[in-house]
TIMIBA-914091 format. One record per atom (N, C-alpha, C): x, y, z. Coordinates in steps of 0.001 Angstrom, whole numbers, plus 500000, padded with zeros to 6 digits. Each point is the difference from the previous one (the first is absolute). Example, Ala and Ser with C-alpha at 12.3 -4.5 7.8 and 13.67 -1.06 7.14 Angstrom:
513190494310507800499110501190500000500900501200500000499650501050499280500820501190500060499230501090500730
END
This chain:
436676091480306404498768499243500228499582499305498718499419498810500124499556499245498838498547499602500166499251499998498898498661499412499970500051498837499037499883498792500555500013498755499225501214499949499077501160500329500549501225499844499258500296501143499039499192501074499965500221501105499082500645501145500769501172500443499578500759501015500718499482501386499689499787500814501035499575501374499782501136500844499413501235499581500262501123500723499414500028499799498495499823498747499572499993499689498576498888500739499280498858500139500665498839500615499362499810501448500462501114500669500330499890501335500555499253500947499080500216499832498686499313500876499047498510499814500002499499498877500561498564499719500016499355500348501320500769500532500939499452500273501322499397501393500086498912500087500690499410501292500339500239500233501484500789501018500313500294500308501394499027501061500475499196499647500955498926500889500415500402500916501152501199499817500553500397500840501120499163499724501225499829500980500856499207499772501197498519499972499631499211499373500886498600499763499692499137501181500434500284501166499467499115501118500271498759499936499122500021499084499029498838499784499139499863498504499766498850499589499488499785498578499745500704499584498714500276498716499921500642499420498823499052498992499386499687500145498732499134499076499280500835498985499223499511498778499982500765498887499437499017499077499300500217499666498704498996499329499178500430498585499599498991499164499793500218498682499420500360500144498522500556498964499376500358500096498577498844500432499108498768499520500284498860500397499167499330501279500488500539500592501077499543501262500579498598499935500614499448498785500160498692499871500647500094500131501516501143499626500558500189500065501447500988501120500307499621500833500947500873501086500442500183499896501513501244500025500432500326499992501425500545501371500375499424500570501042500454501295500500500510499822501423501248500415500238500584499931501339500147501412500523499445500235501182500023501337500586500091499851501507501143500377500546500228499859501437499750498559500431499027499735500842499790498660500553498837499268499357499645500373498791498855499385499323500374499620498576499524498847499575500092499593498608498574499865499467499712500696498926498670499961499394500086499297498653499091499073499773499985499237498751498748500366499216500197500384498749498892500301499095499964498971498882498787499691499562499810499143498824499130500767499012500569500289498835499324500801498981499444501287500611500864500681500768499744501305500619499051499945501188499503498808500347499132499848501164500838499574501205499917500734501098500696499592501225499345498730500529500797498933500101499426498730500432500544499539501347501261500277500286500560499488501240500970501002500608499757500328501255500933500808500770500745499082500961501308500150500050500841499207500891500752500951500922499830499808501301500721500804500977501309499305500350501094500748499952501338499434500109500670500292501335499286500620500926500599500349501285500788501288499911500882500192500959500793501233500053501188499881499050499881500641498843501053499955498994500460501421499692501290500165499877500565501311499691500937499836498811499413500115498819500746499725498783500999501119499705501211499599499648501033500947499608500165500041498485499647498907499335500276499927498567499150498895499383499676500165498734499345498919499259500652499873498639499921498803499451500530499769498661499230498874499363499828500078498700499358498884499326500544499825498597499864498782499507500473499647498677498869500233499017500210500867499060498946500296499039499793498838499026501078499282499703499875498886499078499244498846500653499353499209499174499268498834500480500960498823500151499884499324501125500810498816500282499162498764499699500574499032499317499293498762499678500792498810500529499341499166500779500598498753500476499131498842499514500626499011499402499274498831499507500451498760500760499048499147500304500334498759500694498965498938499649500328498763500323499141498857499671499508499353501284498708499674500023499403499265501115499677498576499535500267499025500859499677498611499669498554499660500304499365500788500834498568499875500250499482501388500326498687500166499946499432501305500279499086500470498890499739501309499964499046500564499040500522500004498579501313500198499877500588499978498661501455499597500095500469499380498941501365499486499972501011501122499811499784500847498989500918501081499687499487501294500634500736500503500966499585501202500718500915501169499636499414501162499965500741501210499688499598501088500988500967500489500744499766501055500989500538501300499427499108500921499672500349501268499371499630501115500981500975500796500417499732500977501044500952501187499893499681501018500760500896501113500234500309500060501498501203500453500316500466499937501379500306501390500542499738500178501273500229501277500682500555499733501391500822500899500489500526499903501355499847501336500697499487499960501228499932501182500852500932499766501182500896500954500266501029499831501023499788500965501150500227499486501211500013500827501193501437500327500391500187501072500722501341500361500444500587498944500929499121499199500636500461498930500886500595498828499232499813499977498677500516498907499181498954498985499603498792500114500546498922499082499628499443500395498636499723498998499157499476500237498661498651499311499829499104500670499317498739499407499575500118499705498511499935498729499659500097499579498610498609499749499463499718500522498825498669499871499404500150499520498565499190499028499627499904499560498606498544500130499565499802500572498824498646500140499470499947499291498648499169498994499913499779499261498759498576500259499535499643499480498855498654500241499465498913499327500823500394499029500852499000499287500807500129500290501481500788501007500382500009500302501417501256500670500493500085500083501322501078500696500692500628499045501012501328499954500010500741499273501027500939500982500676500037499993501327500857500942500713500508499362501278501164500464500432500541499508501268501052500962500529500165500015501308501127500659500640501169499016500021501172500485499643501140499080499955500600499748501370499643500797501001500543499813501346499175500825500980500338499866501274499336500807501019498590499545500305499289500796500764498649499651500413498993500338498910498908499245499998498882500269499108498794500426500829499222500911499449498713500362500588499043500272498842499542498913499382499234500091498760498541499641500275499092500810499500498578499659500090499300500400498710499045499168499606499172500259498830498695500638500473499624501089499368498770500691500362498867499469499132499000499404500650498817499495499301498782500649500646499484501065499394498910500753500626498730499177500173499234500352500996498704499357500215499138500194498760499282498955499607499187500035498793500664499360498804501308499777500096500728499336498921499792498494500099499631499383498890499749498559500017501323499253500113499998498925500820501223499239500248499663498544500291500970499137499742499901498583500326501252499648500797499836499723501304501135499708500869499714498776500847501066499301500335499909498807500837500528500316501393499206499686501008500466500137501387501248499143500205500916500485500820501270499308500164499814498602500571500632499029499336500079498625500460501398499491499684500560499188500883501349499478499784500118499252498692498963499218499650500064499172498795499352500663498788499498501232500149499381500746498905498773499285499427499399499115500771498848499245499511498722500687500477499634501048499284498814500763500323499348500537498751498906500720500189499255500575498884500417501457499791499577500547498862500252501389499641498653500709499835499339500321501100498675500607499890500073501416499433499003500354499238499897501356499453499505500944501085500605501198500057499600500994500987500260501388499447499307500990500560500269501393499642500386500828501220500266499332501104500361500733501214501184499334500677500732500800500757501171499511500712499590499436501351500445498792500275499802499396501313501362499777500623500209500534501182501310499910500630500413498544500176501288499745499803500514498656500161501176499739499080500378498723499918501145499571499203499513499264498758500671500256498869499590499423498724501211499451499249499762498874499340501038499394499172500068500672498634501132499836499350500078500268498568499418498796499257499561500207498750499893501271499293498701500714500359499998501317499795498809500822500216499568500579498660498783499700499581499473500499498727499130501220500265500259501083499274499284501260500174499371500395498668498732500416500020499373500578498804499911501510500211500802500728499237500071501445500180498848500726499318499348499336499056498912500623499257500342500116498529498950500141499166500163500143498552500772498831499392499791498811500527500631498811499445501471499850500321500514500779500964501412499949500368500151499276501340500955499062500032500230499187501189501473500057500389500265499683501249501359499826500474500081498779500884501123499305499946500218498842500864501312500217500743499920500032501334501140500316500849500581498714500573501329499851499861500675498828500559501477500333500163500843498969500180501431500217500136500767498875499326501261500253499690500862499007499348501437500310500369500929499179499458501409500219500306500339499710501440499389498941500549500264499593501381501213499065499999501071500402500658501240499233500013500345499552501412501097499246500120500455499567501325500090501204500944499483499825501191500046501052500999498822500948499970499258500013498882498805500839499937498862499369500777499204500824500613498714499570500541498918500373499009499061499117499771498827500358499209499151500981500812499100500669499323499169500987500689498528499775499698499164500768500676498561500010499773499531501440500153498714500235499858499450501347500099499174500136501276500250501066500744499218500316501190499107501193499691498693499796500120499029501050499683499669500805501254500147501318499867499619500929501064499325501184499319498719499876499756499307501011499211500313499829498531500365501080499330500267499918498568501421499545499694500843499879500987501394499591499797500163498495500168500613499378499012500374498587500071501528499962500048500549499768501194501431500162500246500738498687499825501118500043499288500874498838499841500592499652501362499747498760500449500414499567501333500774498698499881501233499979500466500809498786499919499515498944500991500092498733499590499645498897500890500930499970501206501300500199499756500953500194501083501134500870499463501125500040500660501079500898499590500530499634498618500320501010499207500565499801498673501514500081500126500673498882499736501431499903500259500850500215498752499357500326498873500723500254498755500144501503499806501175500438499553500231501435499805499129500573498888499583499141499058499157500444498889498572499550500238499065500908499948498600499680500256499342499396498757498867499307500175499267499448498859499414501105499116499627499610498807499279500891499087498539500083500412499472501214500089498565500235500153499418500164498599498900499353499757499476499919498634498556500472499954499700500812498989498621500348499658499814499646498518499343498883499713499648499669498626498794500855499640500004500589498808499052501064499724499439499900498581498698500319499866499381500069498683498606499413500006499556499544498841498731499293499903500173498589500551498892499283500164500099498658500577500907499087499186500010500144498679500887499185499172501459500276500337500335501259500259501375500346500381500379499347501324499052499956500923500265499374501303500249498509499824499084499319499332500056498543499867501237499552499228500385500743498978501074499577499110501381500461500450500078500814501024501276500570500426500958498947500548501286500189499708501060499175500598500913500847500880499491501115500504500832500928500752500634499359501229499309499039500616500538499359501204501298499261499690500054499296498876501255499340499624500954500947499279499474501046499373500869500956499294501066500582500908499620500327501242500942500667500907500770499012500870499696498709499897500685498990500807501384499711499432500911499486500823501321499628499492499904498929498908500961500020499095500012499068498884500241498565500427499872499087499045500100498563500258501363499633500573499999499181501051501229499557500658500385498577499617499221499351499148500277498616499614500591499997498597501196499459499852500697500026498714499353499059498998499797498751500382499376499001499127498571499765500473499038500452499214498585499846500376499301498922499174500754499200499273499390499032499081499167498947500725500248499783501277499285498975500766498682500513500569499761501295499916498792500592500590498860499902498997499014499192500313498890499739499086498665500222500710499301501093499724498646500158500532499090498893499489498903499762500689499089498959499534498802499808500904499100499162499536498782499648500739500282498772500853499349499931501150500257498931500960498700499458500560499963498696500260498920499442500814500315500252501467498933500085500808500177500365501418498994499262500854500475499348501036499189499054500767499232500628501160500460501124500531499530500458501310498539500423500004499533500709498948498665500595500030498916498939500214500126498899499305498979498950500085500247499028501154501268499756500301500359499000501015501099500601500881499572500646501085500917500851500756501248499303500518499886498793500465501138499335500634500520498821499182499669499947498727500290498791499231501398499938499422500835501024500247501404499823499622500683498971500886499315499579501076500500498902500821499689498639499379499142500001498967499496498766499412500654499783498635500906499059499920500735499724498760499059499702498835498933499258500257499085499632498918499259501230499472499627500907500873499306501210499567500961500926499247501235500087500462501006500803499299500191499471498582500002498693499858500142499401498658498856500432499079498797500149500553498857500426499178500248501378499393500621500893500769500251501356499499501195500046499054500939499089500170501064499854499005499406499491498693499114499016500104499324499480498803499166501087499323499343500844500801499199501091499440500885500941499182501152500384500559500903500883499266500432499362498686500309498723500032500411499328498763498867499986498983498805499646500420498874499891499064499592501354499443500135501050500786499623501330499536501134500711499266501176499400499985501122500642499334500605501140500782499766500023501303500570501047500850501391499563500453500969500893499974501368499574500322500259499730501473499160500538500898500312499949501429498878499384500835500407499494501166499079499722501095500603500579501271499130500468500898500457500521501290499569499039501100500981499469500713499734499128501146500037500894501242498857500157500633499846501032501024500419499497501370499556500745501038500495499767501353499808498559500476500849499623500948499986498704500682500512498859499130500679500329498880500567498930499181501090499239500753500561500615501050501020499319500796499407498882500840498650499914500042499319498915500710499375499009499020500395500036498747499345499191498966500071498508500308498861499335499785499897498556500230499031499429498962499444498826500287499060499303499114500672499567498692501152499348500147500632499382498837501231500688499486500380501136500587501195500668499507500310501246500794501193500534499805500417501237500652500332501039498937500597501115500401500238501079499054500979499586498905500996499184500338500918499533498963499262499155498958499060499185500456499202499194499067499112500898499133499425501026500614499133500899499240500787500745498925501201500461500335500815500696499008500442499053498890500293498754500352500364499019498976498810499723499076498807499926500571498797499774499194499752501185499059500216501202500506499827501182499163500990499991498835501256499635500264500991499922498914499574498980498956499486498890500461499538498949499093498885500506499093499154500880500530498871500543499237500369501264499221501232500463500133500408501208499302499433501270500605499717499975501307499423501151500704501023500540500994500151501314500043500905500636500951499266500254501308500675499760501109499349500118501316500627501108500825499136500833500600500406501041500931499456499660501382500720500369501047499665499585501361499766501192500912499041499835500924499632501032500976500936499969501199500289501199500556500789500122501224499387501045500917500059499727501308499724501015501004501245500874500120499834501309499956501154500894500030500810499872501286499371499447501045500677499920501287499759501221500861499240500979499455499640501178500792498499499997500272499406498826499927498554499858499933499268500775501081499025500832499542499157500735500928498697499255500291499887498767499519498768499256500256500028499293501353501157500027500682500036499505501362500383498535500119499856499437501204500364498605500246499222499062499086500658498925499611499361499022499138500003500380498538500775501028499630500072500408498606500532498852499146499527499896498764500385498873499155501462500063499575500511498859499591501378499890499554500071499615498537501214499929499484501255500089500751500356501421500438500547500074501218500392501287500580501521500069500147500478501224500129501385500281500402501050499375499077499646499809498730500995499487499054500561501104499102499468501209500118500456501102499157500417501227500805499798499997501295500107501231500791501422500541500058500999499132500029501387500450500054500712499669498701501112500673499763500795499764498805500448498541499922500449499457501109500478498618500020498873499020499715498838500240500619498857499109499778499544500061498545499947501201499433499585500129498592500952499257499081501286500120500262500977499343499131499813498484500023499786499461501185499783498550500101498743499585499255498895500718500267498720499584499432499956500224498499500522501115499531499945500277498569500928499084499217501116499628500581500870499010499364499272498676499867499295499622501062499223498749499980498898500060498944499297501126499926498934500144499017500540499892498580501110500660499753500601499952498668500394498571499642500545499284500964500398498612499755498795499101499755498866500279500679498798499183499837499216500364498735500344501117499372499322500381498764498804500911500200499807500550501202498936500985500189500356501269499232498988500703499528500251501173499156499644501326500663499397499947501181499643501265500615499495499829501412499816501153500675499511500009501373498892501041500144499019499656500819498981500941500454500259500236501478500289501247500373500361500307501381498887500845500603499522499591501175498769500535500578500240500543501400499046500841500472499917500468501385501158500923500391500027501185499437501020500987500342499458500994501026500900500532500794499665501047500961499891501355499289499549501053500692499911501323499370501316500401499343499866500774498902501127500162499094500905501180500353500645499893501156501071500905500367501298499609499316501105500644500395501247499794499272500540498578500133499774499330501124500474498626500132499247499057499071498697500215499851499237499172499073500393500287498550500260501268499674500470500332498653501296499253499705500931500008500955501251499262499815499727498515499775499036499452500743499679498568499893499424499679498617499047500804499535499460499791498655501113499991498960500846501013500048501034500144498978501059498907500108500316499573501217500954498907500182499446498692499427498708499745500222499379498802499426500107500033498477499673501148499407500039500101498539501407499779499461500985500593500650501383499858499533500478498556500136499747499390501139500452498623500204499245499026499105498711500230499821499213499130499116500501500094498564500365501187499563500515500166498635501279499197499800500841499989501000501258499247499893499736498502499852498878499546500541499653498574499919498928499724498942499752500974499129499050499838498892498608499628500488499527500751500984498673499769500574499110501221499770498788499753499507498990501047499901499458500292501399499438501197500174499494500405501313498605500583499868499124499582500925498654500560500142499832500324501478499802501291500339499814500400501389498512500043500335499642499470501181498622500038500507499995500552501420498799500477500430499923500614501312501068501074500129500058500873498990501195500809499791499650501448499658501025500760499739499856501367499553499554500043498540499772501225499486499614500183498605501244500113499116499849499853498678501129500217499093500510501440500080501307500101499992500652501315500018501152500030499001499791499358498843500977500039498927501019498883500014499940499106500978501025498961500140500036499017498840498889499833499277499991499027498904500860500455498825500361501280499954500984500440499002501413499642500456500300500268501247501328499743500535500283498512500108498993499261500476500108498546500173498856499342499224500170499772498704498893499480499182499586498575500333500717499337500931499505498715500500498822500182500947499697501251500390498791500282500773498808499971499047499238498941500067498900499785499066498704500656500449499764500034501310498725500537500467500072500299501491499017500784500455499834500297501417498497499989500278499614499492501150498565499947500316499508501408500331500081500413501237499579501347500431498701500416499334499026499090500018498692500262499401498962499129500691498807500547500132498857499217500483499508499186498809500510498765499874499757499188498820499057498844500260499968499077499039499051498883500060500232499087501188501196500039500569500281499216501201499004500317501120499458501225499987499103500406501083498642499315499939499665499342498893498792499175500002500118498880501036501231499676500384500223498990501035499696500521501398500116501314500190500092500530501363498699500563500554499222500662499160498729500542500469499094500253498801498772500462500266499006500180498941500080501380499336500920500829500434500029501373499503500275500067498497500859499106499531500398500044498598498825499709499064499042499220500451498889499606499140499329501214499376499595500949500799499295501169499483500933501130499576501231499985500499500923501107499721500841499778498750500129498755499548501014499662498996499863500788498710498792500105499453499845500609498670500499501440499977499536500828500931500439501399500040501479500099500363500446499167500910501414499976500387500876499649498795499599498972499246500765499601498819500068501119498971498929500792499907499969501112499045500728501238500525500462499966501241500803501086500564501487499705499904500379498740500133501417499626500053500808500409498773499459499956498764500813500424498855500398501468500051499290500809500787500272501429500092500759500369501281500230499025500858500670500268501281501168499038500180499788498913500690501093499088500368500791499472498809499350499575498920500730499349498912500748500991499105499719501306500177500747501006499247501476499937500340500331499742501260501366500186500482500873498762499867499423498862499588500829498816499829499194498722500061500685498855499828499314498703499906499188499695501246498889499283499800499024499799501070499547498543499982500371499246501037499646498581500071498638499851500672498966500237499199498620499960500469499483498563500098500607499067499306499545498603499866498595499943499398499877500261498691498697500216499364499407498747499365498882500250499318499396499052499049499437498764500681499039500217500903499360498904500716498542499888499555499628498823499531498642499760499525499138499272501020500631499252500905499263499351501079500122500861501256499523499496501137500033500755501246501034499433500953500588500893500772500851499602501110499098499886501233500455500425501153499185499873501201498823500968500001500120501075499225498905500954499850499718500194498516498751500219499624499633500015498581500451501276499293500114499899498675500223501187499173498749500216499151499719501264499675498832500319499173500400500764498744501303500059499725500466500510498718499780498924498940499755500421498751499664499045498943501243499277499487499764499017499139501101499220499443500956500876499190499465500904499190500876500847499193500696501075500835499393500418501085500692500890500932501259499299500509499855498759500416501146499237500498501017499736498897499530499678498805500890499728498877500831501225499640499434501180500210500699501240499651501143500328500958499935499524501246500920500491501033501471499711499729500392498810499505501441499786499771500575500817498847499155500662499236500466500953498989499923501417500560498914500295500668499801501328500583501068500309501043500392499002500796500978500166501067501367499515499521501019500840500163501346499647499546500803499366501125500636498868499683500853499294500948500937499090499219501292500051500304500966499175499275499801498519500218499569499608501190499496498657500272498507500139500254499194499380499141498547500104500144499487498683500567499601500016501255499609498768500685498506499732499826499674498974499247498612499604499776499514499217501206498948500512500626499685499568501359498995498852500095499284499681498923498872499071500127500445498533499960499009499116500173500222498567500020500314499469498598500724498896499906500303499433498685498762499766499142498940499462500584498808499686499200499331501254499464500178501132500688499393501249499532500614500435498680501316499850499859500668500391498756499880498926498925500152498749500392499978498918499009498618499804499404498959500462500688498642499871499485499517501186499187500853500980499758499610501186499229499828499660498518499211500786499267499906499807498550501385500095499360500175499321498878501313499913499366500603501382499732499198500927499512500531501330499665500476500745501244499319499804501118500404500657501244501275499357500533500047498689499948501226499298500410501182500430499147499771500137498700501073500413499101500493501401500359499078500896500340500382501348500415500884499949501234499564499270501021500751499949501249501311499238499844500020499012499126501227499222499801501105500840499371499636500917499131501002500804499316500155501394500551499459500243501183499958501361500529501390500475500432500452501151499485501282500553500464499848500592501408501122500198500659499993500755501253501043501111499969500581500241498824500876501154499768499538500647498705500056501318499938499337500718498923500939500967499291499753500167498707500766500960499197499423501407500088498726500114500297499385501317500126498681499872500741499536501122500542498749500061500760499265501286499653498691499892499761499181501180499704498677499907500752499581501121500588498665500091500583499029500413498905498923499233499824499013500291498954498729500634500558499724499797501260498802500578500620500056499728501501499185500759500746499845499672501405500026501195500924499590499725501229500003500983501076500062499216501314500779500470500982500189499222501224498697499572500662499895498705500257498847499437500675498826499700499099500016500487498762498885499798499079500327498984498911501096500196499293500378499088498930501460500209499662500574499031499317501364500120499509500143499121498774500573500563498934500302499251498781501453500282499648500819498964500015501432500140499729500390499051498881500821500494499074500576499176498937501485499816500286500457498768499913501417499701500187500490499218498781501168500389499514500520499384498774501146499051500308499957498835499359501106499056500013500301499637498559501154500418499506500312499784498596499050500774499114499350499294499066499058500670499089498549499820500423499784499629501256498645499714500479499660500884501188498831500628499928499457500768501121498985499140500748500133499983501315499009499374500875499249501136500692498692500035499824499183501060500590499112499386501081500004500606501178499187499505501115499224501158500597498703499772500239499173501033500590499073499431501048499727500786501036499074499561501050499050501126500363498824499604500462498994500884500571500114499897501515500304501101500649500139499986501453498720500331500736498894500179499278498744500410500624499030498833500105498937500221500748498951498989500174498867500191498997500237500801498961499014500245498953500605499687498637499140499706499041500476499835498629500674501291499543501087499870499249500793501169499625500458499885498554499791501059499228500501500054498625501277500817499978501044499414499435501286500681499926500427500111498546500780501031499715500455500261498628501515500106499997500709498882499876501467500054499984500515500825498823501074500723500228500627500797498947500993499104499259499477499224499050500844499059499260501020500719499114499797501279499740500958500732499171501379500028500637500064499776501295501295500023500685500852498788499660499385498969499393500785498839499561499808499726498512499228500825499274499761499794498582498598500426499631499890500951499095498705500627499725498976499038499425500413499033499192499035499089499354500062498621500638499920499986501306500192498766500747498871499000499768500392498771499740499074498871499984500420499061501119499050499589500807500293499118501126500068498576499486501197499454499965500180498642499490499162499002500786500002500143501314499153499174500866499458500886501111498720499864500281499353500785501046499288499054500953500330500122501290499361499212501053499111500927500818498721499705500063499072500753500840499217499031500864499288500541500977499245499160500931498740499449499347499754498729500240498764499380499515498833500357500901500280500307501245498952500387500941500499501054500947499145500429500898500351501090500918500461499494501362500137498695500160500441499424501262501230499139499765500808499766501035501154499120499832499569498590499642500821499325499204499746498617499636499127499812498781499610501084499325499118499888498840500753499778498696501327500227500033500775499684498819500264501192499097500427499694498771500564500996499097499310499978498642499789501193499439499725500149498575501336500254499303500278499260498960501279500118499302499712500297498536500479501165499538499741500454498633501337500304499340500120499637498721501223500260499250499775501106498985501058500788499762499979501093499017498836500956500244499875500432501229498933500928500375500467501437499781499136500864499491500386501407499847500180500644501366501005500864500085500240500705501252498919501051500215499458500053501175498950500968500297499713500015501478498957500705500379499656500053501411499434498659500451500116499746501294499575498731500574499130500270501215498942499221500146499155500086501180500315498815500904500495500313501184500419498969500946498956499869501102499705498763500406499070499828501127500613500501501291499201500099501023500508500388501322501179499121500376501084500629500416501227499304500414500537499094498889499708500350498748500410499184498869501332500407499424500333499403498843501267500307499366500055499500498575501116500242499361500239499456498661501493499899499770500368499167499044501383499880499527499956499951498488500939500678499364500105499972498545501456499849499605500214499369498862501337499852499433500019500696498652501025500817499775500166500700498733501393499690499476500093499497498793501287499717499363500319501127499030501200500572500117500382501100499114500256499488498584
END
């Protein structure tokens, strides 16, 4: 048997053979803060000697256990995400049944990953009544909220699930290592048990990794455990993969990708703002008013802007009259034709929308799109889709995935108006922990429904939210009319990061995150409440004697009031207005 390519025979001297399970077996993380105990059909997880999570494993009859006492270190590079250089440091354990089924467990300093290598699974997480939790009701597109609760309500829930165990200790439950033939899963609540439930049959002999990210909120936010356990990069030459900021037409003008003149305005916006990309959204196959898609791509090349195009996945659950282009990616033959055409026309990426529930056939479809797109040097952004499950490590041309109730919803109903601030302050601790999130942020004007978050709240979002392609959703005049310092910030904004640190926050109340690009830290913070809030970021996490090279704060407590811009400001606590925010730049 092997764990990640390490032979148990080679490391025989490092194995502890526990014999039959007449007693429990304790297994520790490298820093010894996390302890996993396996006993019959239960796995118990402790953090600093506090029992935080019980996992029921079904009917298991262990014959033997073994674990590697030495610490295993795997290093890899991400082209986008929380940090460029990742290091997965863990210890590995295997529990074997006489039937031949094995339970593989890895314990790292930031959590636990475990999976059965074959056979049936019957896994449930025990979350007792009274335990604080943030869970999203199951939706095919994962576009919902994460309300705070302390009680179990029967039903189906999406990943990720954030749990506060008490004493400042949190856990985030999700899954990774989803390969061809695997079905994604969700959680079914029946009292205190949240049971792993497959969307449909799992056709792969190896099951996905079950993940519990564990520790303080900073450990949750900064963890890369989801990509740590995913398969390594499958693309040999990644030099063509370039994360970046993009202009985006849909939020302000829903059907204007049909209008060549309007598309040109967003290409011009990308050029003027120094953004490398523009996204031409749905219905571009009906483009008129002076040009078609070939003309638009030629215009983009002339302006030095890269263009990505929207596609209907062909599995659309929106029903008759769904927008196009449709059915150009659904089969291998169709994808080859269309992607060859895109490569010849100079398009640089695709946004694929409207996927069905994520059973094994949909998993195969996602992965086939990524593989074929990589062969044609195309970036990929999935919408109306599942959540990240580590695929951006395996296929780094995957720049982002929607699966979030984002700014697009200002188009659809009035709910986002009052919900946005608290929702935005929850996402850094839930959805965005597990991978890139195409929220489509940074809107200063209104779409079909108004926003009441302040200007600096909006300015903070493209830093607070991580996405390899960051789609700026507002109108050209909204960005071009900004003060010079704000325009300069947005013009040079990275969308891939060397490091990420949480400086302050609590789900639904506030979030302050610092992200580093080169020798520069970008700090973004928001107030998720309807009251003035004073926050004290822990600047020591990025440098004890921090001076804020540039600090952007709100000039007023309402949207549209503008920015206070201060240079060389001392780092300290900040008082943010209701639904307010701030951005700071620190140069090392």
